[in-house]
C-alpha positions as CSV (number, residue, x, y, z in Angstrom):
1,X,-22.6,5.6,5.4
2,X,-23.5,8.2,2.7
3,X,-26.7,9.8,3.6
4,X,-27.9,13.4,3.9
5,X,-30.9,14.2,6.1
6,X,-33.4,16.6,4.6
7,X,-33.8,20.0,6.3
8,X,-37.4,19.2,7.2
9,X,-38.6,17.9,10.5
10,X,-40.7,14.7,10.1
11,X,-41.3,14.0,13.8
12,X,-41.2,16.3,16.8
13,X,-41.8,15.1,20.4
14,X,-42.3,17.9,22.9
15,X,-42.2,17.4,26.7
16,X,-43.9,14.0,26.7
17,X,-44.7,12.7,30.2
18,X,-46.3,9.4,31.2
19,X,-47.0,7.9,34.5
20,X,-48.4,4.5,35.5
21,X,-49.8,4.8,39.0
22,X,-47.0,6.1,41.1
23,X,-44.3,5.3,38.6
24,X,-43.1,8.1,36.4
25,X,-42.1,6.3,33.1
26,X,-41.4,9.5,31.1
27,X,-40.7,13.0,32.2
28,X,-40.7,15.9,29.7
29,X,-39.0,14.0,26.9
30,X,-38.3,16.0,23.7
31,X,-36.4,15.4,20.4
32,X,-36.9,15.7,16.7
33,X,-36.1,13.6,13.6
34,X,-35.7,15.0,10.2
35,X,-36.8,13.3,7.0
36,X,-34.1,10.9,5.8
37,X,-32.5,10.8,9.2
38,X,-31.9,7.7,11.4
39,X,-32.0,8.4,15.1
40,X,-31.1,5.8,17.7
41,X,-33.3,5.8,20.8
42,X,-31.0,4.4,23.5
43,X,-31.3,3.6,27.2
44,X,-31.0,0.8,29.7
45,X,-33.9,-1.5,30.6
46,X,-36.6,0.6,32.3
47,X,-35.3,3.8,30.8
48,X,-38.6,4.5,29.1
49,X,-37.9,3.6,25.5
50,X,-40.8,1.2,25.1
51,X,-43.2,3.6,26.8
52,X,-42.1,6.4,24.5
53,X,-42.6,4.3,21.4
54,X,-46.0,3.2,22.6
55,X,-47.0,6.9,23.0
56,X,-45.8,7.7,19.5
57,X,-47.5,4.7,18.0
58,X,-50.8,5.2,19.7
59,X,-50.8,2.3,22.2
60,X,-50.5,4.6,25.2
61,X,-51.6,8.2,25.4
62,X,-49.2,10.6,27.1
63,X,-50.3,12.5,30.2
64,X,-48.9,15.7,28.8
65,X,-46.8,17.1,25.9
66,X,-47.4,17.1,22.2
67,X,-46.4,15.2,19.1
68,X,-46.0,16.9,15.7
69,X,-45.7,15.2,12.3
70,X,-44.4,17.3,9.4
71,X,-44.6,20.3,11.8
72,X,-48.3,19.9,12.5
73,X,-49.7,18.9,15.9
74,X,-51.4,15.5,15.8
75,X,-53.6,13.6,18.3
76,X,-52.7,9.9,18.3
77,X,-55.1,7.8,20.4
78,X,-54.7,4.5,18.6
79,X,-52.3,2.7,16.2
80,X,-54.8,3.5,13.4
81,X,-54.3,7.2,14.2
82,X,-50.5,6.8,14.0
83,X,-50.8,5.1,10.6
84,X,-53.0,7.8,9.4
85,X,-50.3,10.3,10.4
86,X,-47.7,8.3,8.5
87,X,-46.1,6.5,11.4
88,X,-45.5,2.8,11.2
89,X,-43.9,0.7,13.9
90,X,-41.9,-2.6,13.3
91,X,-42.0,-4.3,16.7
92,X,-39.4,-7.0,17.7
93,X,-41.9,-9.9,17.1
94,X,-42.6,-8.4,13.6
95,X,-46.4,-9.1,14.1
96,X,-46.6,-11.5,11.2
97,X,-48.4,-14.8,10.7
98,X,-45.8,-17.5,10.1
99,X,-48.2,-19.8,8.2
100,X,-49.1,-17.0,5.7
101,X,-47.1,-16.3,2.7
102,X,-45.2,-13.0,2.0
103,X,-48.1,-11.3,0.1
104,X,-50.7,-12.3,2.7
105,X,-48.5,-10.8,5.4
106,X,-47.7,-7.6,3.5
107,X,-51.5,-7.0,3.2
108,X,-52.5,-8.3,6.6
109,X,-55.7,-6.4,7.7
110,X,-55.3,-4.3,4.6
111,X,-56.3,-6.7,1.9
112,X,-57.5,-5.4,-1.5
113,X,-61.0,-6.5,-2.4
114,X,-61.8,-7.8,-5.8
115,X,-62.8,-5.1,-8.4
116,X,-66.0,-7.0,-9.3
117,X,-68.6,-5.6,-6.8
118,X,-70.4,-8.9,-6.4
119,X,-67.1,-10.8,-5.7
120,X,-66.0,-8.0,-3.4
121,X,-69.3,-8.3,-1.5
122,X,-68.7,-12.0,-1.2
123,X,-65.3,-11.4,0.3
124,X,-63.1,-12.3,-2.6
125,X,-59.6,-10.6,-2.7
126,X,-57.7,-9.2,-5.6
127,X,-54.6,-11.5,-5.2
128,X,-53.1,-10.3,-8.5
129,X,-53.1,-6.7,-7.4
130,X,-51.7,-7.5,-4.0
131,X,-48.9,-9.6,-5.5
132,X,-48.0,-6.8,-7.9
133,X,-48.0,-4.2,-5.2
134,X,-46.1,-6.5,-2.9
135,X,-43.4,-7.1,-5.5
136,X,-43.1,-3.4,-6.0
137,X,-42.7,-2.7,-2.3
138,X,-40.0,-5.4,-1.9
139,X,-38.2,-4.3,-5.1
140,X,-38.0,-0.8,-3.6
141,X,-35.8,-2.3,-0.9
142,X,-33.7,-4.3,-3.3
143,X,-34.7,-7.3,-1.2
144,X,-33.4,-10.8,-1.9
145,X,-36.7,-12.8,-1.6
146,X,-36.7,-16.2,-3.3
147,X,-40.5,-16.4,-4.0
148,X,-43.4,-14.1,-3.1
149,X,-45.5,-17.2,-2.4
150,X,-43.0,-18.4,0.2
151,X,-44.4,-18.8,3.7
152,X,-42.9,-16.5,6.4
153,X,-41.7,-19.4,8.6
154,X,-39.4,-20.5,5.7
155,X,-37.6,-17.2,5.5
156,X,-34.4,-16.2,7.2
157,X,-34.5,-13.5,10.0
158,X,-33.1,-10.9,7.6
159,X,-35.8,-11.7,5.0
160,X,-38.5,-11.5,7.6
161,X,-37.3,-8.1,8.6
162,X,-37.4,-7.0,4.9
163,X,-41.0,-8.1,4.7
164,X,-41.9,-6.2,7.9
165,X,-40.1,-3.0,6.7
166,X,-41.7,-3.3,3.2
167,X,-45.1,-3.6,4.9
168,X,-44.4,-0.4,6.8
169,X,-43.1,1.7,3.9
170,X,-45.7,0.2,1.5
171,X,-48.4,2.3,3.1
172,X,-46.7,5.6,2.6
173,X,-45.0,5.9,6.0
174,X,-43.0,9.1,6.5
175,X,-41.7,7.7,9.9
176,X,-40.7,4.2,10.7
177,X,-40.0,3.1,14.3
178,X,-37.9,-0.1,14.6
179,X,-37.6,-2.0,17.8
180,X,-34.4,-4.0,18.1
181,X,-34.4,-5.1,14.4
182,X,-31.1,-7.1,14.7
183,X,-31.5,-8.6,18.2
184,X,-31.9,-12.2,17.0
185,X,-29.9,-12.0,13.8
186,X,-26.4,-13.0,12.8
187,X,-23.7,-10.8,11.4
188,X,-24.7,-11.2,7.7
189,X,-28.4,-10.8,8.4
190,X,-27.7,-7.7,10.6
191,X,-25.8,-6.2,7.7
192,X,-28.8,-6.8,5.4
193,X,-31.1,-4.9,7.9
194,X,-28.6,-2.0,8.0
195,X,-28.7,-1.9,4.3
196,X,-32.5,-1.8,4.4
197,X,-32.5,1.1,6.9
198,X,-30.0,3.0,4.7
199,X,-32.3,2.4,1.6
200,X,-35.5,3.7,3.2
201,X,-33.8,6.7,4.9
202,X,-32.2,7.5,1.5
203,X,-35.7,7.7,0.2
204,X,-36.6,10.4,2.7
205,X,-38.2,8.2,5.4
206,X,-37.3,9.2,9.0
207,X,-36.2,6.2,11.1
208,X,-36.3,5.9,14.9
209,X,-34.2,2.9,15.9
210,X,-34.2,1.2,19.3
211,X,-31.1,-0.8,19.8
212,X,-28.7,-2.1,22.5
213,X,-26.1,-2.9,19.9
214,X,-23.6,0.0,19.9
215,X,-22.0,-1.4,16.7
216,X,-25.3,-1.3,15.0
217,X,-26.0,2.2,16.2
218,X,-22.6,3.5,15.1
219,X,-22.9,2.0,11.6
220,X,-26.5,3.1,11.0
221,X,-27.6,6.1,13.1
222,X,-26.9,9.8,12.4
223,X,-27.9,10.9,16.0
224,X,-28.6,9.2,19.3
225,X,-31.2,10.3,21.9
226,X,-30.4,8.7,25.3
227,X,-33.1,8.2,27.9
228,X,-32.2,7.6,31.6
229,X,-34.8,7.0,34.2
230,X,-37.5,8.4,32.0
231,X,-35.7,11.6,31.1
232,X,-33.9,12.5,27.9
233,X,-30.3,13.3,29.0
234,X,-28.5,13.5,25.7
235,X,-29.0,14.2,22.0
236,X,-25.7,13.7,20.2
237,X,-24.2,13.1,16.8
238,X,-23.1,9.5,16.6
239,X,-19.9,10.6,14.7
240,X,-18.9,12.9,17.5
241,X,-19.0,10.4,20.4
242,X,-17.4,7.0,21.0
243,X,-19.2,3.8,21.8
244,X,-17.8,4.0,25.3
245,X,-19.3,7.5,25.8
246,X,-22.7,6.2,24.6
247,X,-22.5,3.3,27.0
248,X,-21.6,5.8,29.8
249,X,-24.7,7.8,29.0
250,X,-26.9,4.8,28.9
251,X,-25.8,3.4,32.2
252,X,-26.0,6.8,33.9
253,X,-22.3,7.0,34.6
254,X,-22.0,10.4,32.9
255,X,-25.0,11.6,34.8
256,X,-23.5,10.5,38.1
257,X,-20.2,12.2,37.2
258,X,-21.9,15.4,36.4
């Protein structure tokens, strides 16, 4: 993997804590991601990964702590706030409409109205402009898409991921969060997703990657942040640790030994 992270922090998470009733889901979690860097967010089920992602993406509000984007403190109270800050999240279900075509999904809830004010008022969309911008977004990822009018349910898993990633970076995202992007994919399609991640990180986008696949993490990530029972217990260079050491951190064996 040939990639050099830029010496500029894209996302900084400081002492984020979150409780649900009597359950402490997150406790003083901190880490940073530089522009052009891919950081794996690792942890067993219930470690707090999903809660942390929901705090960053505006679904939950943390009880304490702060989030900085491009070294500036931000207040994120909704997914719209996160998007305004340049944070896009690609969830595992991809949040796409299978019966819609590629262009319609790329511009879902962000459709371009017709330039003619009367037609715009009547609700007409500028399909030509959306198709042109959609093609440009997917070309940016060197994506192998057969037809831009193809419906999502006819695409392979890797192609659907490409559309979801293109939708994220198409809106000027500086930070892309990806939730288990290869979980339901085969070897070839997983390799395509790895390539897509390398492409967008090579363009300066910071990527936070949630994955249980250690092979995927070792091939794609520069660093790994490990959560255990809601606490960040490690922030390591992937090149400097083995898969076995990462698994030991994730399961808490290293914590118990310490």
